[in-house]
C-alpha angles and dihedrals in degrees: 000000000000090000090052089052090050093050094047098046119083130184119279133210127167104337109123117219125232119265123225143069137059135246125214131180149104095269118029127193113197120182129183098224135160095231131049089218091067093051089051091048092047093053092044090054091049089049093054087059091052090247100121134044103185134175092191133010105201114100122204108240125185134174128231133185139097092287098049100079096029097080094244123130109302119242128217105288115257102180117077123186117201126184113208141139100262141013120269146233093228094143093061093054090043092057092046091053100040103024084226132104119259094233100185125035136135136196112197124180114236127233098250120009124027099286126173124189118209115195124193131164106240098171108009147349129218132239114223089259092056100258116137127248124208111239120235095221144006103216139160120253137213125205109205108198114227140137100266095196089064095046114123088229089068094057094104089055093052091045091051091047091048092049094048093047091047091060088084089226128110109280123204103155137034122210120194130173176256090327132185123228095268092051091047089049093050093050091049091050091049094050096037091239119178093219137031112265123237125261090278120045131199115200127178112234090225091060093045092050090050093051093046094046090052094048104034107011090241133098126230096270094053093045096051090044087058096042101039111012141266116337110245133208108232093177091058089044091053091049091050091047090049089050092050090050092048090050090051095051092044088052090051096045092049097040112130092240091055093042092050092051110035089185084080093062092089090046090053090049090051091051089052092050090052089059134213123339108246088348090287127126092197093050092048094050091047092054095043089049088060092048093051092049088055093049090048089061098046134138088050126207098258097284122154111257097252092050092046091048092049093049093048104032103020088238121094090200099047091100097040115138111278095023114129093235092052092049092052092048090050090053089049093051089050086055094046097047095034094229133138116275111265114254102191142025096269091053091049090050090050091052092049089050091052087056091054099264114141093347113175104256092223101042093048102086141159128204123229137176136184092013109143106184122180113224146092098246122108095252094053091046094052095045092047095047092048093047092051090049093047094238135118121266119220108203119194124216088244092058093047091051091052089062108060093191143004114242094205138011138182116268091242130023124187118215124202134188098218129061090213090070089057089050091053091048094049091047089051102039107021111180090359094062114141117240109286137168128192124205094193093223117311108021116249128205094279093051095049091046094052094047093048091049090051092049090049090052091055107271123142108223122216118191133199132170145154119315098234136096096274093039091057092049090050089050092050089050094052093045092049095045102041108023092244118159119233108248125201088348102117131119090261092052091051096046091048092053100036114116135126110336143127122303114281094232121207110354122203129186117287117225098208098045117028092194098049097081090050091052093050091050091048096048093034097200127112125225109214114218091234090067089061098042099107093043091050093049091049089056091049088053092051093048094047097047099048 
């Protein structure tokens, strides 16, 4: 059909065209031609190809310009008014015919019937100051009637509208771009713009809504919902996501394992700074839940790592080297024991061993004194014999495992951090030594197992340790793992005993006395347990002889 148009159309100079009539149809061909006959032949040729269904074939053509109303010689008309059912894609056809851009065109709705006005400079254009421009071409035009809002070329506009509306914030303008020529043409046709927009287009939402309501009966929100999908609310989604993250971190910070061992507070803060695992709150909580389960069971009772992992997590490989869970547990143990992070496999194994994993059953021992246990098992026999002899008993993890339970236990047991306190007590009391246990610093698997066996048999455990940063962390660990109660380890006890001493080291919050850590940091001096040994033993005597 384009070839037929080119054959039928001839050049035109100063011959004005007739005015009158309308043209309606699905596909409209409009040609600026010097003779009405050529226009009729052109439309007839288009009709033969099924391109046009027209009720009338005479377009109304008028001229505009500074010379039109002045009485001077008329120029070839360059403003064409076409009445039809829908706006056109005349620019697209114009470019295909002329390989040039249609620089000035306008589609204006009429007052009554659907009425679209197509404007094209046939002879000249005007500068803003009224001076004339020489046109680059005088070419025919085709208006291809479509629904421009459904044109594929408008897809970027609908996507931009959908994205802006989905922010959940008030929207007044839509910016879309960069656009190619087809997309710019489609937007100009949609909005009835006189000129093609630039590569990036700003459109007010109010104007877009008005245009769409006039042409489709729907606003932009309804249209993009139909074309793309439901409009979201990213602001609300961000608020919900932030609330879920806050809930996760609150859960971690207040978890019983963290509360019981404040040394883990910094570790929990580091986990939060690292962010979500795979961007998922649920995935992060699941992984941290496993880590906290592991920490709750440490120190272990000398199991190999795969066996311990299987018992706690139902997966013998969950704590294999390089696994995320294992890495997080390692960092937590570094915080608990206040040691440098391991840098190689031997250092990692040493840290696991410190936490009771794969301890040697013979080298893992715990000291006891004055523990008279009734029973025929090896542990009861050793403790009873040593107590009657006034000497300390050193129980191995192997011996403790051989006795599944203790059949009896003292009503109260006093637990100390330092072996020197037991030495002082045995020198003072001999065979009449009250029931004592010593963890020898950080409790190992044997120490934790003995204390738990005593508690299970009915003993109340009282713990005392050094007043320094590490001593308080050891105390928190023992309290958390065995249910022991802190004894003579309050702020008042520290302030009464504080004097010249070594530095306190790194201080972490204390679960049983919120002010104690602050006092240690302020005074800055440690109180070794050995300095208080006689005073502590005096109190034990008073409490056991009442």
